[in-house]
N, CA, C and O atoms as CSV, one atom per row, in Angstrom:
chain,resi,resn,atom,element,x,y,z
A,1,UNK,N,N,64.848,10.844,-25.107
A,1,UNK,CA,C,63.204,11.117,-25.782
A,1,UNK,C,C,63.653,11.888,-26.976
A,1,UNK,O,O,63.125,11.584,-28.046
A,2,UNK,N,N,64.556,12.851,-26.961
A,2,UNK,CA,C,64.401,13.745,-28.196
A,2,UNK,C,C,64.502,12.803,-29.774
A,2,UNK,O,O,63.971,13.202,-30.810
A,3,UNK,N,N,65.297,11.506,-29.658
A,3,UNK,CA,C,65.450,10.457,-30.601
A,3,UNK,C,C,64.275,9.853,-31.068
A,3,UNK,O,O,64.086,9.649,-32.268
A,4,UNK,N,N,63.220,9.460,-29.909
A,4,UNK,CA,C,62.161,9.238,-29.885
A,4,UNK,C,C,61.390,10.213,-31.047
A,4,UNK,O,O,60.825,9.741,-32.034
A,5,UNK,N,N,61.462,11.418,-30.790
A,5,UNK,CA,C,60.714,12.160,-31.416
A,5,UNK,C,C,61.134,12.133,-32.960
A,5,UNK,O,O,60.493,12.124,-34.010
A,6,UNK,N,N,62.182,12.127,-32.708
A,6,UNK,CA,C,62.885,12.376,-34.129
A,6,UNK,C,C,62.683,11.116,-35.304
A,6,UNK,O,O,62.335,11.167,-36.484
A,7,UNK,N,N,62.935,10.368,-34.722
A,7,UNK,CA,C,62.615,8.583,-35.052
A,7,UNK,C,C,60.829,8.383,-35.627
A,7,UNK,O,O,60.616,7.474,-36.430
A,8,UNK,N,N,59.614,9.287,-35.155
A,8,UNK,CA,C,58.357,8.910,-35.467
A,8,UNK,C,C,58.594,10.378,-36.456
A,8,UNK,O,O,58.151,10.034,-37.551
A,9,UNK,N,N,58.948,11.439,-36.548
A,9,UNK,CA,C,58.842,12.536,-37.332
A,9,UNK,C,C,59.780,11.718,-39.094
A,9,UNK,O,O,59.332,11.687,-40.241
A,10,UNK,N,N,60.973,11.254,-38.613
A,10,UNK,CA,C,61.520,10.654,-39.716
A,10,UNK,C,C,60.765,9.353,-40.296
A,10,UNK,O,O,61.053,8.849,-41.381
A,11,UNK,N,N,59.645,8.820,-39.333
A,11,UNK,CA,C,58.663,7.667,-40.074
A,11,UNK,C,C,57.505,8.425,-41.107
A,11,UNK,O,O,57.091,8.217,-42.247
A,12,UNK,N,N,57.183,9.623,-39.807
A,12,UNK,CA,C,56.002,10.102,-40.629
A,12,UNK,C,C,56.397,10.988,-42.482
A,12,UNK,O,O,55.590,10.997,-43.411
A,13,UNK,N,N,57.544,11.496,-42.510
A,13,UNK,CA,C,57.931,12.190,-43.132
A,13,UNK,C,C,58.061,11.266,-44.540
A,13,UNK,O,O,57.668,11.679,-45.631
A,14,UNK,N,N,58.891,9.499,-44.252
A,14,UNK,CA,C,59.101,8.924,-45.283
A,14,UNK,C,C,57.530,8.298,-45.801
A,14,UNK,O,O,57.651,7.700,-46.870
A,15,UNK,N,N,56.221,8.310,-45.315
A,15,UNK,CA,C,55.149,7.913,-45.476
A,15,UNK,C,C,54.505,7.888,-46.623
A,15,UNK,O,O,53.903,6.941,-47.130
A,16,UNK,N,N,54.732,9.560,-47.235
A,16,UNK,CA,C,54.020,9.819,-48.397
A,16,UNK,C,C,55.132,9.343,-49.633
A,16,UNK,O,O,54.880,8.779,-50.697
A,17,UNK,N,N,56.751,9.890,-48.949
A,17,UNK,CA,C,57.484,9.464,-50.551
A,17,UNK,C,C,57.584,8.221,-50.293
A,17,UNK,O,O,58.463,7.924,-51.102
A,18,UNK,N,N,57.308,7.188,-49.714
A,18,UNK,CA,C,57.114,6.160,-49.989
A,18,UNK,C,C,55.709,5.338,-50.949
A,18,UNK,O,O,55.573,4.274,-51.553
A,19,UNK,N,N,54.828,6.574,-50.642
A,19,UNK,CA,C,53.662,6.287,-51.398
A,19,UNK,C,C,54.164,6.826,-52.794
A,19,UNK,O,O,53.798,6.144,-53.751
A,20,UNK,N,N,54.706,7.598,-52.991
A,20,UNK,CA,C,55.004,8.317,-54.115
A,20,UNK,C,C,55.723,7.190,-55.191
A,20,UNK,O,O,55.493,6.683,-56.289
A,21,UNK,N,N,56.859,7.152,-53.993
A,21,UNK,CA,C,57.497,6.122,-54.776
A,21,UNK,C,C,57.070,4.596,-55.411
A,21,UNK,O,O,57.788,4.046,-56.247
A,22,UNK,N,N,56.173,4.161,-55.050
A,22,UNK,CA,C,55.362,3.267,-55.599
A,22,UNK,C,C,54.794,3.503,-56.717
A,22,UNK,O,O,54.762,2.686,-57.637
A,23,UNK,N,N,54.297,4.625,-56.752
A,23,UNK,CA,C,53.467,5.138,-58.060
A,23,UNK,C,C,54.443,5.437,-59.449
A,23,UNK,O,O,54.170,5.481,-60.648
A,24,UNK,N,N,55.478,5.584,-58.819
A,24,UNK,CA,C,56.719,5.861,-59.748
A,24,UNK,C,C,57.132,4.710,-60.808
A,24,UNK,O,O,56.233,3.881,-60.672
A,25,UNK,N,N,58.063,4.208,-61.834
A,25,UNK,CA,C,58.646,3.477,-62.554
A,25,UNK,C,C,59.806,3.575,-61.995
A,25,UNK,O,O,60.497,4.588,-61.893
A,26,UNK,N,N,60.121,2.071,-61.475
A,26,UNK,CA,C,61.509,1.523,-60.779
A,26,UNK,C,C,62.619,1.987,-61.243
A,26,UNK,O,O,63.020,1.576,-62.332
A,27,UNK,N,N,63.339,2.930,-60.521
A,27,UNK,CA,C,65.073,3.373,-61.068
A,27,UNK,C,C,64.673,4.611,-61.765
A,27,UNK,O,O,65.503,4.933,-62.616
A,28,UNK,N,N,63.538,5.503,-61.661
A,28,UNK,CA,C,63.366,6.283,-62.850
A,28,UNK,C,C,63.838,7.693,-61.813
A,28,UNK,O,O,64.156,7.429,-60.654
A,29,UNK,N,N,63.864,8.996,-62.224
A,29,UNK,CA,C,64.382,9.791,-61.687
A,29,UNK,C,C,63.455,10.459,-60.521
A,29,UNK,O,O,64.100,10.909,-59.573
A,30,UNK,N,N,61.989,10.593,-60.449
A,30,UNK,CA,C,61.339,10.646,-59.446
A,30,UNK,C,C,61.382,9.520,-58.421
A,30,UNK,O,O,61.122,9.562,-57.219
A,31,UNK,N,N,61.652,8.818,-58.950
A,31,UNK,CA,C,61.583,6.887,-57.965
A,31,UNK,C,C,62.749,7.445,-57.155
A,31,UNK,O,O,62.604,7.836,-55.997
A,32,UNK,N,N,64.111,7.471,-57.920
A,32,UNK,CA,C,65.169,8.111,-57.225
A,32,UNK,C,C,65.402,9.434,-56.209
A,32,UNK,O,O,66.407,9.730,-55.563
A,33,UNK,N,N,64.258,10.037,-56.293
A,33,UNK,CA,C,64.126,11.083,-55.444
A,33,UNK,C,C,63.259,10.689,-54.451
A,33,UNK,O,O,63.295,11.132,-53.304
A,34,UNK,N,N,62.555,9.946,-54.821
A,34,UNK,CA,C,61.390,9.974,-53.537
A,34,UNK,C,C,62.249,9.024,-52.564
A,34,UNK,O,O,61.908,9.033,-51.382
A,35,UNK,N,N,63.066,8.405,-52.847
A,35,UNK,CA,C,64.072,7.521,-51.363
A,35,UNK,C,C,65.312,8.757,-50.898
A,35,UNK,O,O,65.738,8.822,-49.745
A,36,UNK,N,N,65.785,9.702,-52.031
A,36,UNK,CA,C,66.574,10.742,-51.782
A,36,UNK,C,C,66.439,11.638,-51.334
A,36,UNK,O,O,67.370,12.290,-50.862
A,37,UNK,N,N,64.862,12.103,-51.316
A,37,UNK,CA,C,64.985,13.699,-50.484
A,37,UNK,C,C,64.530,13.520,-48.989
A,37,UNK,O,O,64.511,14.481,-48.219
A,38,UNK,N,N,64.284,12.669,-48.735
A,38,UNK,CA,C,63.607,12.375,-47.562
A,38,UNK,C,C,65.119,12.028,-46.090
A,38,UNK,O,O,65.132,12.105,-44.861
A,39,UNK,N,N,66.014,11.704,-47.013
A,39,UNK,CA,C,66.969,10.798,-46.225
A,39,UNK,C,C,68.268,12.522,-45.841
A,39,UNK,O,O,69.081,12.778,-44.953
A,40,UNK,N,N,67.795,13.234,-47.038
A,40,UNK,CA,C,68.063,14.388,-46.897
A,40,UNK,C,C,67.664,15.429,-45.293
A,40,UNK,O,O,68.333,16.003,-44.435
A,41,UNK,N,N,66.013,15.186,-45.614
A,41,UNK,CA,C,65.486,15.923,-44.640
A,41,UNK,C,C,65.686,15.439,-43.450
A,41,UNK,O,O,65.637,16.243,-42.519
A,42,UNK,N,N,66.025,13.696,-43.090
A,42,UNK,CA,C,66.349,13.726,-42.432
A,42,UNK,C,C,67.707,13.854,-41.145
A,42,UNK,O,O,67.723,13.716,-39.922
A,43,UNK,N,N,68.714,14.175,-42.156
A,43,UNK,CA,C,69.818,14.763,-42.267
A,43,UNK,C,C,69.671,15.884,-41.318
A,43,UNK,O,O,70.343,16.001,-40.292
A,44,UNK,N,N,68.617,16.824,-41.777
A,44,UNK,CA,C,68.933,18.530,-41.719
A,44,UNK,C,C,67.848,17.976,-40.401
A,44,UNK,O,O,67.919,18.960,-39.666
A,45,UNK,N,N,67.169,17.268,-39.888
A,45,UNK,CA,C,67.249,17.237,-38.614
A,45,UNK,C,C,67.314,16.994,-37.306
A,45,UNK,O,O,66.725,17.395,-36.302
A,46,UNK,N,N,68.600,15.866,-37.677
A,46,UNK,CA,C,69.262,15.685,-36.810
A,46,UNK,C,C,70.300,16.954,-36.563
A,46,UNK,O,O,70.452,17.285,-35.387
A,47,UNK,N,N,71.012,17.675,-37.557
A,47,UNK,CA,C,71.590,19.009,-37.287
A,47,UNK,C,C,70.254,20.064,-36.594
A,47,UNK,O,O,70.578,20.535,-35.504
A,48,UNK,N,N,69.310,20.338,-36.919
A,48,UNK,CA,C,68.559,20.686,-36.252
A,48,UNK,C,C,68.477,20.558,-35.000
A,48,UNK,O,O,68.859,21.333,-34.124
A,49,UNK,N,N,67.952,19.524,-34.915
A,49,UNK,CA,C,68.051,18.817,-33.025
A,49,UNK,C,C,69.090,18.671,-32.309
A,49,UNK,O,O,69.114,18.652,-31.079
A,50,UNK,N,N,70.088,18.550,-33.112
A,50,UNK,CA,C,71.764,18.445,-32.460
A,50,UNK,C,C,72.032,17.396,-31.567
A,50,UNK,O,O,72.439,17.299,-30.409
A,51,UNK,N,N,71.549,16.366,-32.792
A,51,UNK,CA,C,71.633,14.594,-31.809
A,51,UNK,C,C,72.564,14.162,-32.398
A,51,UNK,O,O,72.892,14.377,-33.565
A,52,UNK,N,N,73.180,13.351,-31.416
A,52,UNK,CA,C,75.012,12.815,-31.871
A,52,UNK,C,C,74.299,11.552,-32.603
A,52,UNK,O,O,73.244,10.919,-32.612
A,53,UNK,N,N,75.447,11.603,-33.147
A,53,UNK,CA,C,75.070,10.245,-34.076
A,53,UNK,C,C,76.505,9.044,-33.735
A,53,UNK,O,O,77.708,9.243,-33.904
A,54,UNK,N,N,75.947,8.070,-33.325
A,54,UNK,CA,C,76.607,7.201,-33.316
A,54,UNK,C,C,75.680,5.411,-34.217
A,54,UNK,O,O,74.627,5.160,-34.804
A,55,UNK,N,N,76.748,4.763,-33.845
A,55,UNK,CA,C,75.969,3.352,-34.702
A,55,UNK,C,C,74.578,3.147,-34.068
A,55,UNK,O,O,73.591,3.371,-34.768
A,56,UNK,N,N,74.463,2.828,-33.076
A,56,UNK,CA,C,73.114,2.410,-32.662
A,56,UNK,C,C,71.987,3.029,-33.298
A,56,UNK,O,O,70.959,2.388,-33.521
A,57,UNK,N,N,72.173,4.729,-33.725
A,57,UNK,CA,C,71.448,5.673,-33.629
A,57,UNK,C,C,70.918,5.433,-35.244
A,57,UNK,O,O,69.758,5.286,-35.628
A,58,UNK,N,N,72.156,5.448,-36.036
A,58,UNK,CA,C,72.360,5.031,-37.529
A,58,UNK,C,C,71.602,3.851,-38.033
A,58,UNK,O,O,71.070,3.686,-39.131
A,59,UNK,N,N,71.671,3.013,-36.928
A,59,UNK,CA,C,70.973,1.613,-37.478
A,59,UNK,C,C,69.190,1.732,-37.419
A,59,UNK,O,O,68.286,1.310,-38.141
A,60,UNK,N,N,69.251,2.509,-36.205
A,60,UNK,CA,C,67.716,2.622,-35.648
A,60,UNK,C,C,66.900,3.435,-36.699
A,60,UNK,O,O,65.751,3.198,-37.071
A,61,UNK,N,N,67.825,4.563,-37.149
A,61,UNK,CA,C,67.493,5.362,-38.335
A,61,UNK,C,C,67.091,4.635,-39.907
A,61,UNK,O,O,66.160,4.926,-40.658
A,62,UNK,N,N,67.889,3.863,-40.026
A,62,UNK,CA,C,67.909,3.637,-41.042
A,62,UNK,C,C,66.437,2.043,-41.110
A,62,UNK,O,O,66.025,1.332,-42.027
A,63,UNK,N,N,66.290,2.087,-40.430
A,63,UNK,CA,C,65.384,0.723,-39.471
A,63,UNK,C,C,64.126,1.411,-40.120
A,63,UNK,O,O,63.418,1.050,-41.060
A,64,UNK,N,N,64.073,2.760,-39.136
A,64,UNK,CA,C,62.656,3.684,-38.876
A,64,UNK,C,C,62.780,4.538,-40.931
A,64,UNK,O,O,61.859,4.903,-41.663
A,65,UNK,N,N,63.617,4.542,-41.063
A,65,UNK,CA,C,63.518,5.180,-42.848
A,65,UNK,C,C,62.627,4.381,-43.858
A,65,UNK,O,O,61.734,4.808,-44.590
A,66,UNK,N,N,63.257,2.705,-43.656
A,66,UNK,CA,C,62.724,1.573,-44.242
A,66,UNK,C,C,61.241,1.615,-43.828
A,66,UNK,O,O,60.410,1.631,-44.736
A,67,UNK,N,N,60.856,1.633,-42.642
A,67,UNK,CA,C,59.418,1.265,-42.400
A,67,UNK,C,C,58.606,2.475,-42.902
A,67,UNK,O,O,57.403,2.243,-42.781
A,68,UNK,N,N,58.810,3.439,-43.318
A,68,UNK,CA,C,57.700,4.690,-43.466
A,68,UNK,C,C,57.907,4.241,-44.956
A,68,UNK,O,O,56.934,3.730,-45.509
A,69,UNK,N,N,59.079,4.379,-45.663
A,69,UNK,CA,C,59.118,3.954,-47.191
A,69,UNK,C,C,57.890,2.301,-47.093
A,69,UNK,O,O,56.914,2.333,-47.842
A,70,UNK,N,N,58.030,1.339,-46.395
A,70,UNK,CA,C,57.253,0.392,-47.121
A,70,UNK,C,C,55.802,0.810,-46.519
A,70,UNK,O,O,54.773,0.373,-47.035
A,71,UNK,N,N,55.786,1.416,-45.738
A,71,UNK,CA,C,54.109,2.079,-45.344
A,71,UNK,C,C,53.358,2.508,-46.139
A,71,UNK,O,O,52.199,2.212,-46.428
A,72,UNK,N,N,54.356,3.556,-46.667
A,72,UNK,CA,C,53.704,4.400,-47.598
A,72,UNK,C,C,53.402,3.213,-48.930
A,72,UNK,O,O,52.381,3.424,-49.585
A,73,UNK,N,N,54.020,2.343,-49.210
A,73,UNK,CA,C,54.294,1.524,-50.575
A,73,UNK,C,C,53.051,0.683,-50.096
A,73,UNK,O,O,52.307,0.393,-51.032
A,74,UNK,N,N,52.631,0.202,-48.813
A,74,UNK,CA,C,51.662,-0.684,-48.328
A,74,UNK,C,C,50.302,0.045,-48.478
A,74,UNK,O,O,49.234,-0.535,-48.673
A,75,UNK,N,N,50.493,1.600,-48.344
A,75,UNK,CA,C,49.401,2.329,-48.376
A,75,UNK,C,C,48.672,2.587,-49.627
A,75,UNK,O,O,47.502,2.888,-49.863
A,76,UNK,N,N,49.771,2.368,-50.403
A,76,UNK,CA,C,49.370,2.703,-51.749
A,76,UNK,C,C,49.123,1.463,-52.565
A,76,UNK,O,O,48.268,1.693,-53.420
A,77,UNK,N,N,49.563,0.263,-52.596
A,77,UNK,CA,C,49.112,-0.954,-52.754
A,77,UNK,C,C,47.358,-1.484,-52.160
A,77,UNK,O,O,46.580,-2.308,-52.639
A,78,UNK,N,N,47.262,-0.711,-51.116
A,78,UNK,CA,C,46.064,-1.286,-50.294
A,78,UNK,C,C,44.980,-0.289,-51.313
A,78,UNK,O,O,44.003,-0.699,-51.938
A,79,UNK,N,N,45.523,1.170,-51.243
A,79,UNK,CA,C,44.599,1.957,-51.657
A,79,UNK,C,C,43.699,1.351,-53.249
A,79,UNK,O,O,42.485,1.260,-53.430
A,80,UNK,N,N,44.849,1.019,-54.209
A,80,UNK,CA,C,44.633,0.268,-55.286
A,80,UNK,C,C,43.480,-1.113,-55.136
A,80,UNK,O,O,42.565,-1.263,-55.946
A,81,UNK,N,N,43.647,-1.776,-54.311
A,81,UNK,CA,C,43.049,-2.747,-53.786
A,81,UNK,C,C,41.379,-2.949,-53.457
A,81,UNK,O,O,40.501,-3.812,-53.468
A,82,UNK,N,N,41.621,-1.391,-53.135
A,82,UNK,CA,C,40.295,-0.803,-52.426
A,82,UNK,C,C,39.620,-0.543,-53.480
A,82,UNK,O,O,38.549,-1.130,-53.636
A,83,UNK,N,N,40.159,0.559,-54.626
A,83,UNK,CA,C,39.557,0.814,-55.535
A,83,UNK,C,C,39.046,-0.045,-56.694
A,83,UNK,O,O,37.970,0.134,-57.263
A,84,UNK,N,N,40.014,-1.076,-57.002
A,84,UNK,CA,C,39.349,-1.976,-57.699
A,84,UNK,C,C,38.938,-3.056,-57.460
A,84,UNK,O,O,38.801,-3.992,-58.247
A,85,UNK,N,N,38.629,-2.997,-55.969
A,85,UNK,CA,C,37.486,-4.244,-56.020
A,85,UNK,C,C,36.547,-4.440,-56.135
A,85,UNK,O,O,35.912,-3.394,-55.991
A,86,UNK,N,N,35.717,-5.529,-56.409
A,86,UNK,CA,C,34.253,-5.681,-56.670
A,86,UNK,C,C,33.740,-5.867,-55.480
A,86,UNK,O,O,34.343,-6.475,-54.595
A,87,UNK,N,N,31.956,-5.095,-55.271
A,87,UNK,CA,C,31.808,-5.550,-54.119
A,87,UNK,C,C,30.719,-6.354,-54.101
A,87,UNK,O,O,30.383,-6.914,-53.058
């Protein structure tokens, strides 16, 4: 149960960072930060919740992390599409 809660928290944390990442120039310092800050937060959350780290858990978190980043990226692109669409 705690792993599911932690996965949801990591997903939600990654959404704004994915949104921010899309607005930055690729491979810039801010782009780098938008990817690596949530990694540090996820690691701290795992220690805070005292969760065992096995391979299945690592794979799950990598997928959840990527899903949050891509969902944030999608929201940024969708917002631009709506903003510049002609009605």
